[in-house]
N, C-alpha and C positions, 0 to 999 in steps of 0.2 A: 297450556303452552302452545305457541303458534307453530308455523311451519319451520322445520330445521333449516339451518344455513347450509347451502351446498358448498362443499369444500373440495378444492383440487390440491393435491400434494405435488410439489416440485422437489424431488430428491428422495429416493427410496432407499437410503442407506440404513445403517444399523439402528438409529434412533426412531425410524419411521414405524417400526413394529410397536414400540411403546405408545406412540401417538394413536395408532390404529386401534389398540385395545381400548383407549379412552373414547375415541370416536364411536366405536361400536356400543359403548355402555351409556353414553349421554345422548339424550333425545334432541338436544339443541343443535346437533351437527349431523350432516350426511355426507359421506365421501362419494364423489361422483366421477373423479378422474385423477390420474396419477401419471407422472412422467419422470424419467431419469435418463442421464446420459447412457447408462447401461439398461437397454430395453428389457433384458431378461429380469433385472431386479424389479423394474416397474411391473412387469407381468406377474411376478411372484407375489408382490404386495397386493395387486388387484385381485388375484386369485384367492389370496387369504381373506380379502375383504368380502368376497362373495359376488353375487351377480349384480349387474348394473353399473359397475365401475369401469369406465373407459380407460384405455392405455393410450395416452397421447404420444405422438411421435417426437414432439419437441415441446419446450416451454412455451414457445409462441403459439403452437396449436392449442395447448391447454388454456392459455390466456384468451384465446378467441372463442372458447366454448361458452354458449349461453347458460349451460347448466353448472357453471362455476361462478359463484358469487364471492368467494373468498379464497385466497391462496395461503396454504400452509407451506412456508419456505423452510425446507430442511436441507438446503444445499450446504456446501463447504463455507466456512466463515468468510473467506476471501471474496466470495461472490454474493453474499447476503444482500448487500446494498443494490447491486446491479439487478438482481432478480426481483427484489421488493419494489424498486422504482419502476421496473417494467410492468409489474402487476398493478400498481397504483395508476400508472398511465393508461392501462387497459381497462380501468374502471372497476378493479377488484379490491375488496378489503384485503388486508395482509396481516398475517400473524407469523412472525419469524422466530426461528431458533436464535439463541444468543451466540455472539454479540449482535446488536442491531446492525452494526457496520464495522469496518476496520479502521475508519478515520472519522474525525469529528466532522469534516466537510461532508462526507457521505451521509452521516447521521442527520446533519442539518438539512441536506437536500431531501431526505425522506420525510422529515417532519414538515418541511415546506410543501412537498407534494401532497401529503395527506391533508394538510390544512386547505390547500387550494382546491382539491377535488371533493372535500367533504367526506372522504372515506376513512375508515378505521384502520389504524396501524398499531398493532400490539406486538409484544416481544417477550420471549422467555427470559428468565425463568419464572414459571408459575408455581414452583415448589414452595415459595414463600407465602402462598395462599393456603397452604396446608395447615392442618390442625396443630402440628408441632410448632412452627414458627409463630402462627397467629395466637396460640395460647400463651407463648412466651411474651409476645408483644402486649397482650392484655394484662399480663402480670406487671409489665413495666408501666402501662397506662394507669393501672389501678393503684400504683404507688407501693407495690409490695416490696421493692428494694429501695424505696426512697427516691432521691434524685440520682439518676444515672451519672456516673463520673468517668467511667472507662469501660472498655471491652477488649477482648482478645478474639482473634479469628485465625484458625490454622487449617490449612489444607496441605498435607504433606504426603507424597508418594514417591515411588521410584520411577514413575512415568508410565504412560499407557501402552508402550511398545511391548510390554510383557504379555498383554492379553488382547490388544486390538490388532486385527489382521492387516490394517492399512493405516498405521499411525503417523505417517510422514507429515500430514497436514497439521498435526499438533505442534510441530516444530518449525513451521513456516510463518511468515508474517500474518497476523490475525490469530495466531495460536499462542502456545506457551501456557504455563499454569495460571497466569494472571487473567489473560483474556478467555481461557477455556473455563476455568473453575471460579475465577473471581466474581463473575456476575451473580452466582448463587450467594456467596458470602457478603458481597457488597449490597446486593438488593435486600438481604436480611438485615444488615446493619442499618440501612436507610429506613426500613420499616421500624426497627427498634429504636433508633436514636436520631433519625432525621438526616437531611442531606449533608454532604461533606463539603467543606469550604476551603480546606488547605491540606496538603500532603507533603510528607518527607519520605524519601525512598532510597533504597539501595538494591542492586541486582547483580547476579553473576551467571556465568555460563560455564560450569566446570568441565563439561564434555562437549567436544565439537562433533562427535560422531556417535550415533545410537544404532542399536541392532534390534531388528524385529525378532520377538521371542516366540511367536506362535503363528499358526496358519500356514498357508501355502508359500508365503514369503519368508518364513522363519530363517534366520541367519543373514538376511539382507541388511547391509549397513547403509545408513543415510545421514546426510549432514544436518546439523542443528543451526537454525538461522535466527533464533530468538533466545532471550534470557530464560533460564529454567529454574532459577531460585530468586524470588522477589520478596522483599520485606519492606514494610512501610508503617508510618504513623499517620493516622487520619484524624483531622480535627473536624468535628461536626459543628453545624450551626448552633446546636444546643450547648456547646462547650465541652461535651464529652470527647475523650480521646480513645481511638481504637488502634490496637497493634495488630498488624496483618502479616501473615506469612503464607505465601503460595509457592509450592515447590514440587518439581519433578526429580529432586535429587536426594530424597530421604528414604533409605531402605525400610525403616520402621520407626514408629514413635508411639507414645501414649498421650499425646496432646489432646485436649478437648477440641471440639469443633468451634463453638462460640460460647463465650461466657460474658456476661454483663455484670458490672460491679457498681453498686449504688451506695448511698449514705446509710442505708438500713439493711443491706443484704446483698446476696449474689444470686445470679440466675444462670443456670446451665441451659443452653439452647440446643435443640437437636440438629443433626446434620441438615444444612439448608439445601442439600442436593436430593433430599427426600421430602415427602409430604407429611410423614408421620414422625415417630420418635417421641420420647418422653421428656418434656421440660422438667427441670427440678429447681427448687428454691432452697436457699440456705440463709438463715439470719444469724450466722456465726457459729453454728454447731453442726447438727446433722443435716443432710439433704433430704428434702421432701418432694416426692413426685407430684406434679400438678396434673389433675384430670383435664381433659380437653374442654375448653370453654369457648373456642372460636376457630374459624377456618374450615377448610374442606376436609371431610373424612368420610369415605376414602378419597384420595386424590388420584392423580395420574397425569402424565404428560398430555397437554391439551386442555387441561382444566381452565387455563387462561383464555384459550380460544373459545371454549364453551361460554365462559363469562362474557367475552366480547360479543358473541352471538346474542346472548340475552340482553346485553347492554344496547345493542343496535335496536332490538325489538322494544325495549323499555325507554329508550331515549335518555340514557344515563351514561356517564363515563365508564369505561371498562378499567379493570383493576391492574392488569399486566400491561401498563402503558408504555408507549414509545418514549414519552418524556422521562420516565424513570430510567429506561434502558439507555437513553442518551446521556443522562447524568452519570450513570454507572460507567459507561464507556469513557466519558471525559475524565472521570476520576481515575480510571485505570491508566489511560494514556498519560495523564498528568503525573501519575506516580512513576511511570516509566521514564518520563522526561526528567523528573526530579532525581531518579536514580542515575540517569546518564550524566546530569549536570552536577550531581553531588550537593543538592540543596533542598530548599523548601519552596513550593510553588502553590499559587491559588488555583482552585478549581473554578473555571469560568462559567460552565453550563450547570445551572442549579435546577432544582425541582421542588415541588411541595412534598412534604412527607405523605406517602400514600395513605388513603383512608383505611381504617381498620375494618375487618370483617366482623359484624355482630353475630354472635352465636355460631354454632357448629352446623355447617351445611352438609347434609348427607345426600348421597345419590345412590340409586340402585346399581 
């Protein structure tokens, strides 16, 4: 293995700790600097990372550092595009939390900037590279369920305000259950069934006000500016049809995460928000657990960034690509457009089905 890729983190919020755990475990990455609007949060993350991690006063200062080769963008969704574009223009590779951007135009600008500069642009989720989803994909590719004809994907909850201390951003433009959790489910569906070409949607916003349920702001009420229950029908280029439900309005349910139905059987796919989980196969009677046969095990947030670092070294495409993220974003925004207009709309930004991962990749 060559020299690790030097990484600077912009945004030291709740998810940064999960990324730090992976950065510490994988030799392809080295954290060199961190910044956050709340300097105290940046200092806590740097202290947890150990010696040698600088705390930059601002994102501009971090982007000017020679010991930062790539930026891990963990800012709020509404500013993902702004921060990522600034990093690319500063000559840094970028790996962003999802979504890639809040608008199609911003996503297109990022893709254009990465192409013009020759820099890498990657985007979460990388959970779909885990052994759970990749083993399920291998089952599809091996024909274990015959020809896939349909799928269902459900993410239902009562909303993050019950546990998140600062949940307001989930309910502002760029948030909502579809843009927040949809990337996990849609990325998995594209891996399993290929890109989406057409969508039909409906959406609602049952509550205009939400209340924070935990932390120092418990009891604080805040407005809801996005739809919080979204359902859709996705037509894949393969001809398969997926039914999607993303909701922050369901107190409890026993729905599966993802199931894929084929001409010869059915496949239960683990939670795409996780790297692990047990896929299961049924050919009409009992369900049989499938042993891991592909993907990263163990995984962890930042696995996609580590793959990008290795891809830079090896001169190959990285797996958690911005092209996939842009297609997923366009699919989600088109679904919201279709829900607003009450019809069916084509998805204009397409992508290739991502390559499968051969074998199980293990890491210390």
